[in-house]
N, C-alpha and C positions, 0 to 999 in steps of 0.2 A: 565347817564349810560345806555347803550343799553343792555337790558336783554331779548330781544325778541328771543324766541327759533326758531331753524331751523327745519322745518318738510318736509319730502319727503314721498309721499304715496307709499306703498308697496303692491304687489300682494301676498296675503296669502290665497289660496283656501282652506286650511285645517282648517281654523278658523270656528267653527260651527255657531256662532251668526252672522247673515248677517250684523248687524249694526257695530259690532266690525271688521268684515272682510272688510267692506267698508272704515272704518276709521283707518285701520292699517297703521302705519307710522314709518319711521326712525326718531327718535327725538334726536336732538342735542341741548343742552341748556347750554349756558355759564352764569355763575353767577359771575359777576366781572371778576377777573383773574382766577377763578376756573370753573370747569365744573360739573354741577349737574348730567351729564350722562356719566362721565368717569368711565368705568367699566373694569374688567378683567374677562374673562370667561375661559373655559378649554383650549382655543386655544391661545388667545392673549389679549392684552389690546387695547381698542378702546374708542372713545369719543361719541358714540351714543348707543341708545337702540331701540328696536323694540317693540312697544306697540300700542294698539288701543287708539285713542285720545278721543273717545266719553265718556268713563267713567271719564276721567280726566276733560273734559269740564263740565260734569254734576256736579262733585264735586265743581269745581270752581264757577259755577253759584249758587249752593245751599248755598255756604258760602261766597259769594262775599263781602258782607258788613262787615262781621266779619274778613275776611282775611285782608282787607284794613284798618280797624278802631279799632279792638279789641286789646288791649295791653296784654302782657304776665302777668300771675298772679304771677310770681316769676322772680328773676334775678339771673342767666341767665334764659332765657325762658325754660320751660319744654321740654325735649327731649324724644322720644319714647324709652322705655326700662328702663329709669331712674326714670321717674316721678311716684309719688304715683297714685293710682287708681282714686283719686278724680279729677285729672287733665285730665283723659281720654276724657271727653266730649270736653274740650278745644283743645286737640290734634286732635280730629276728625274733628274739624273745621280748623285746621292750619297745620297739617302735611300731606304732599302729599302722603306719603307711605300708609296712611289709606284711600286714595280715593277709592281704590278697593282692596279687600282682595285676589282676584285671580291674581293680578299682583304684580311683584316685582318692585316697583317704588322707586325713590330716597328718602332718609330720609331727606327731605327738609321741614323746618318749617318756615312759613312766618307770621309775625304779625306786628302790628303798634308799633312804638316807640314814638308816639306823633306827632312830626313834620314830621317824615319820617318813614321808616320801617326797620325792622331787618330781615335778611334772614340767617338762620343757616342750614348748610349742614354738615352731619356727614357720615363718611365712614362706611362701614360694618365691622363687627368684634366687634363693641361696641354697635350695635343696633340689634333688632330682625331680624332673617333671616327667609326665607320662610319655610313652612311645607315641609315634606320629598318628596311630590309629585311635588315640583317645583324645578327649576334649582339652587340648593344650590351652584353650582360652580361659579355662577355669583356674583361678589362683586363690590359694588360702592367704589371708591377710594379716593374721595376728602373730606377734612374737611375745613370748612370756616365759618366765621361769618362776614357779611358785612352790612353796612347801605346803603339804596337806597331810592330815592325819591318815594313817593306814586304814582305819575303819571307814573313813569317808570315801576313800578311793575304792575300797572293796565293795561298799554299797553301790557306788556308781557303776562299777564294772559288772557286779552281780545283777543290777537292774537291766542292763543290756542283754545279758545271757537269759534271764528269766523272760524278758519280753520276746526274744527270738524263739525260745523253746515253746512258750505258751501259744504263740502264733503258728508254729510249725507242727505241733503235735497231731493235728488233724490229718497230716499227710503221711501215708505209709511209705517211709523212706528209711533205709538202713542208716543213713547219716544222722537222722534225727534220733533214732534209737541209740546209736553209739554216743552221741553228744549228751543225751539225757542221762545215760549210765555214768559217763565220766563226771558230769556235773553233780549227780547224786553222790558219787563217791567223794568228790571234793568237799561238798558241804557236810558230809558225814564224818570228815576227818577231825576227830577230837582226841583228847587224851594222848597216849603215846603215839597213835597214828598221826595226829596233828603235829606232834613234835617232830616225827620223822619227816613229814611233808615240809615243814618250815625249814628244817636243815637242808633238805633237797633243794628247796627254792634258793636258799642262800648260796648253795654250791652251783646253781644254774642247771640243775638236773631235774628230770621229770620223775616224780615219785610213783607215777603209774607205769613207768617203764624201767623199774630198777634192775631188771634182767640185763639191761644194756650198760649198766654202770661198770666202771673198773672193779674187779673183784675185791681188792683191798679196801676201796672206798665203801663198798656196800657192806663188807664185814665190819668195818669201823662204825658206820652209822647204825647198822642193825644191832651191833653188840653194845651200844652205849646204854648204861643204866637209865631208867626213867628219870627225866628231869635234867639229865646231863647236857643234852644238846641245846636246851634253852637257857643254860647258865651263861652268865656274862663272859666267862672264860671261853667257852665253846663258841659263842656267837662272835667274839673277837676273832677267833681263828677262822671260822666259817666265812666271815666277811673280808678277810685279808685277800690280797691279790695273788697269793701263791697258787700254783697250779693245783687243781683238784687232786691229782694223783699224789701230790706231796703232803697233803694235809694229815693223813693218818700217821705218817712218820713224825711230823711236827707235833702232833697231839701227844704221841707217846713220849717224846723227848721232853716236852714242856711240862706235862703232867708229872713225869718222874722228878724233874727238877723241883716242881712245886711240892711234891710229897717229901722228897729228901730234905727240904728246908722247912717243912712243917708250916706251909703258908695257909692261912685261914682268912676269914673275913675280918675287915677292920671296923672300927667304930663309925657310926654315922656322923658326918659333919655337914652342915648346911652349906650349900653353894648359893650364890646370888641368884634370884629368880630371873628368868629371861624367856622371851617368846621362843617356841621350839625352832623357829627359822633363824635364830640369832645365837648360835652356840658361842660365837666369838665374844659376846657380851659377858658370858659366864667366865670364859678364860681371862678376859681383861680384868674383870672384877677380882678374881682370885689372885692374879698377878699383882694388882695394886695392894691387896692385903699382905702379900709376902714381902714386897719391897718396902712398904710402909713399916711393917713389923721389924724389918732389918735396918731401918733408918738409912736406906740407900736412895739418894736423889735420882731423878729421871736422867740427869746428865752424867751419872757415874756408872762405871762398870759394876756389874753384880758379881761379887767374889765371895759371898758368904758361904760358909760350910753348910751343906744341906742337913747334916746331922743337927747342927744348932737350929736351923730353920724348923725342922720337924719337932725338936724339943720345945721350941717356943710355941708352935702351933698346937701340939697335942700332948706335950709332956713326955715324949718318947723319942730317943735319938734314932735316926735312920741308919740302917745297916745296908751298905752297898757291897755287892759281890763283883769282883772284876776278873776272876780266873776260872769261871765256869765254862764247860764245854757247851756253849750255846749253839743250837742247830742253825744251819744256813737257811735263809729264806727271807720273807718279808715281815716276819715278826722281829721287831727291833729290841724289845725289852719285856721283862716280866716283872710285875709289881704286886705286892700283897703285904700281909702282916704275919710275921713269924710268931707262931703260937698264939696269934691274935693279940700280941702284946707290944710289938714294935714294928714300924714300917720297914719294908725290905724291898730292894730292887736289884735286878741284874740286867746288864746290857750285853749285846753281842760284842765280842772283841774285835779289834782291828779298825775301829772307827776313828776318823780324824777328831782332833780335840774339840773343834767348834761344833761338829756334828754330834759328838758324844755328849757335850754339855746340853745341847738342845734336846736330845733323846732322853737324857737323864731327868730333865725337868718335865718332859712329857710324862715319864714314868712316875715322877713325884705327884703329878696331878692325879693319876689313876690310883696310886697308893693312898693318898690323903683324902680324896673326895669320891672315888668311884669304885672302891673295893669292898663296899658294905655287904656284897653277896659272895665274896671270895676273891681270889687273885685275878688280875687282869693282864691283858696283853697290849703292848704298844705296837700298832701296825701302820701300814701305809694306806689303810682304807679311808674313804671320805664319808665317815659316819659322824653322828652328833658328838659322841664322846671323844673320838679321835680328833675332830675339829676343835673341840674345847681344849684338848691337850696341846695342840699346835699354837692356838692363840695364847694360852697361858705361858708356854715356854718362850715364845717370841717376845711377849710383853715383859716377862721377868728379865730376860737377857738384854733386850734393846727396846725400851719403852718408846712408843710412838712420839710422845712429846719431846723426849730427849733427842731422838733421831732427827726429827724435823729441825729442832733448834740448832743442832750441830751441822746438819747437811746443807741447809739453805744458804748460809753465808759462804760456805766452801764452794758450793755449786756456782755462785755468782763470781767468786774470785778465781777459781781454778778449773771449773768444768765438772760435769756429772761423774765421769769415771774416777777422777781423783777424789772427789767428795765421797763417793760410795766406798772407795777403798779406805779412806780415813775413818769413816764412821764404823765400818766393819772391824777395823783394827782396834779402834777405841773400845768397842764393846766386846771384842773377842768372839765375834760371830761371823758367819759367812756373808759375803756380799749379797747372795740371794735373799737371805733373811732380811737384810736392810731394805732391799727393793720391795719385798712383800710388805714390810711395815709402812713404807712410803705409799704404796698402792692402797693399803688399808686406810690411811689417812684421807686419801683422795675419795675413796668410795664410801667410807663410813663416818669420817670426822673424828 
């Protein structure tokens, strides 16, 4: 997908700041089939805006690694105007409108979704407008949410930075020198330095200001052996919504558990192909394989022993641990292959039965299909693999077809609340899971 913005330099002698005057441009930016710069002013509708590129470039470089690698703390991602105050720091790293308070920029939020990225664009009228001294008659018009490859987004953002710096280099200004140095350091981050920077981005931290990090976090990231921070296990933890300060503790406890139980990589097993923006398709396809293999109809409760399921799928019975001292936090389960020979999983204790069954099946997905590089973590993150695991678990436990078949007659006879309760009880799942499955039917068919 080509996301690269179109820029044309403009002569604006009335702009007081020489750096902004020099980088003043007509900006036209297509986001998929939508336009981040489609606006209506007091005269007409158009597809471009007129802004200085230097403040935008400075914001991009300052938050480069977080923009590309930090996931959203909620689903859907927080948006300006709706999010609680606690999410303001995250928005300052991800929402273009907050790049410069003196400009009315698009309400465009960019963040990682694990394998790819999510870009959310919101039209004005539902997001904060400028103060009274700015042109309130200007309105952005497009709403969109798309998934795009990380490389495509990096190319688009890098093109804006390069354009601004190339235009500004003729000006003797310390701001230009500082931004050029930071940009050069960012582009030069390869090997272990690049790994460090990606980990920092996933944590929402600035790798160029590591002296400001919590000491324990810095020691943990700096002390990781080469390749460790890019492993699937580490990425699962880095992308979880646990507080940054808690992650070294969680890493120590979970790695010890993994070593104590000799967890290694599992065999490669093909999952159904799907577009990167449709992880639910993979989850549903794998769930159908499991239920079909167990000869469980969509109308029936799934009560098969998971050890029998894995024996049927791969010829090795699953081992489940239930009495481990699992650390508190947003990591819900650990999955891998014991000695590389048999699937293994452990859940945090104290979970309700319906919640534990759901988490157990999420862990089964990771163990059977996503542990080819080593053990994996089930977390609350909204990333590709975590979304696949949720769709898989939901469809194994309460298939959409069976849920609708049972729910609709009950809804007509005795109302929504009683119908939801009956379906949840029938399948042994939470009411919330049933509601999600019904919503998925309406959205996806």
